[in-house]
C-alpha positions in Angstrom: 0.0 0.1 -0.2 3.0 2.6 0.7 4.1 1.9 -2.9 0.9 2.8 -4.4 0.9 5.5 -2.4 4.3 6.9 -3.3 3.8 6.2 -7.0 0.9 7.8 -7.1 2.2 11.1 -5.6 5.3 11.2 -7.7 3.2 11.0 -10.3 1.6 13.9 -9.0 4.6 15.7 -9.0 5.9 14.8 -12.2 2.5 15.8 -14.0 2.4 19.1 -11.8 5.7 19.6 -12.5 5.6 19.3 -16.8 2.5 22.5 -16.6 5.5 24.9 -16.1 6.7 24.0 -19.1 3.6 24.7 -21.5 3.7 26.8 -24.2 2.2 30.8 -23.1 3.7 29.9 -19.3 5.6 33.3 -17.8 8.7 33.3 -15.5 10.1 36.1 -13.5 13.1 35.4 -11.3 15.9 36.3 -9.4 19.9 34.7 -8.8 22.5 35.6 -6.8 25.9 34.8 -8.2 29.5 34.9 -7.0 30.9 34.8 -3.4 34.2 34.4 -4.8 32.4 30.9 -6.3 33.7 31.7 -9.7 37.0 30.9 -11.6 38.2 34.4 -13.3 41.2 37.2 -12.7 38.8 38.3 -9.8 40.9 38.8 -6.3 38.2 40.5 -4.4 34.4 39.6 -3.6 31.8 40.4 -6.0 28.5 39.6 -5.6 25.8 39.9 -8.5 22.1 40.0 -8.6 20.5 39.1 -12.0 16.9 39.7 -12.7 15.3 37.5 -15.3 11.7 37.8 -17.4 10.8 34.5 -19.4 8.2 33.4 -21.8 7.3 29.7 -23.1 7.3 30.1 -27.0 7.1 26.8 -27.2 6.8 23.3 -25.3 10.5 23.3 -23.2 11.4 26.2 -24.9 11.9 29.7 -22.8 13.1 32.8 -24.1 14.6 34.8 -21.0 15.9 38.8 -20.6 18.1 39.7 -18.0 19.4 42.9 -16.3 22.1 42.3 -13.4 25.1 44.0 -11.7 28.1 42.8 -10.2 29.3 44.5 -6.6 32.3 44.7 -5.5 35.0 46.6 -3.7 32.1 48.6 -1.8 30.7 49.9 -5.1 28.5 48.7 -8.2 31.5 46.9 -10.6 29.3 46.3 -13.3 25.9 46.5 -15.3 24.6 43.7 -17.6 21.9 43.4 -19.8 21.3 39.9 -21.9 19.0 37.8 -23.6 18.8 33.9 -22.9 17.2 31.0 -24.2 16.4 27.8 -22.5 15.1 24.4 -23.0 13.7 22.3 -20.0 14.3 18.7 -19.7 11.2 16.9 -18.3 12.1 13.4 -16.8 14.9 15.3 -14.4 14.5 18.9 -14.2 17.5 20.1 -15.8 17.9 22.9 -18.1 20.2 24.2 -20.8 20.6 27.6 -21.7 22.7 29.9 -23.8 22.6 33.6 -24.7 24.7 36.7 -25.2 24.7 39.6 -22.8 26.6 42.8 -22.8 28.8 44.1 -20.0 29.6 47.6 -18.7 32.4 48.0 -16.2 32.4 51.1 -14.0 36.2 51.3 -15.7 34.9 52.3 -18.8 35.4 48.7 -20.4 32.5 47.1 -22.5 32.0 43.1 -23.2 30.2 41.2 -25.2 29.9 37.5 -23.6 28.4 34.3 -24.6 26.5 32.8 -22.0 25.9 29.3 -21.6 24.3 27.8 -18.4 23.3 24.4 -17.0 20.8 24.5 -14.0 18.0 21.8 -12.3 15.0 22.8 -11.6 14.0 22.0 -7.6 9.9 22.8 -7.3 8.9 24.0 -3.8 5.1 23.8 -5.2 3.2 24.7 -8.5 4.5 27.6 -9.3 7.9 28.6 -7.4 11.1 26.7 -8.1 14.9 26.5 -6.4 17.5 26.6 -9.4 21.2 26.6 -8.8 23.0 26.1 -12.0 26.9 27.0 -13.2 27.3 28.9 -15.7 30.1 29.9 -17.8 30.2 33.8 -19.3 33.2 33.8 -22.3 34.1 37.2 -23.1 34.1 37.9 -27.2 37.3 40.9 -26.3 39.4 39.0 -23.8 38.5 35.6 -23.3 41.5 34.5 -21.0 41.2 37.5 -18.3 37.5 38.6 -18.9 36.0 35.2 -18.9 34.1 33.6 -15.9 32.9 30.7 -14.6 30.8 30.6 -11.4 27.6 29.5 -9.5 24.3 30.5 -9.3 21.5 30.5 -7.0 18.1 31.5 -8.6 14.4 31.4 -7.5 12.0 31.3 -10.3 8.2 32.0 -10.6 6.2 30.3 -13.1 2.5 31.5 -14.0 
């Protein structure tokens, strides 16, 4: 009897999780980056905040816009704006994302970056998810010194 109840609960959770990825679903989210959990030329503590909005244009496919900033040395170090496309796998909660972002640093340095990302959606309920991910922001002007590999911890709301 316990096995049957567990299977019914698992199927119910899987069905509820799949509803978030349907066409015309909207998404808002925020994520924290940095905390010196990244590989880059930065040797000081830096923390980033990204605000995101998205729209599922097809089942499992979301277009996402983002705005963010990184805080370092007691000031805003850089601002970024970008766009991504995410693909969600229904079987295990993973998502794959890729896009392009424009970064403006306080030292009047401008950069374009490719932004591949691999993450996982853990649903707290039907609408809210916790989204840890690993990212690699690849600089198109100085790949050796301005690229960054790191971790993000985000929260997303699907409606």
